[in-house]
C-alpha positions, 0 to 999 in steps of 0.5 A: 771147860769149853765156851758155851755158844748160849752165853756168847752168841756174839762171838766165834766159838772158834776164836775163844781160847780159854787158856788166856787168862784175860779171855777166861776171865771174860768168859767167867764174867759173863757166865756169872753175869747171866746166872749160869752157875752150874758148869763153873768150877768153884775153885777157878772162879775163887782164883779169878774172883778179884779180876772178874767184872761183876757186881761189887756186891756180889763179888764181895758176897763171894769172898766172904763165902770162899773165906768162910768155906776155907775157915770151915775146912780148916776146923 
């Protein structure tokens, strides 16, 4: 995944290293908070969900979604 200038207009794209966990989690949080879900990989969001700074209600909803998805796939 490459940083998108549309959602990080206030940062230099060259200085953003998404291989660093903290930076990746910040970037995921920002994209979710701005409503850009299209380019996000579900597994990446699920893996980092506990660390994302997003609305607590949305976080709980996503956790329930991923539990449901795992349960459904194991049926």
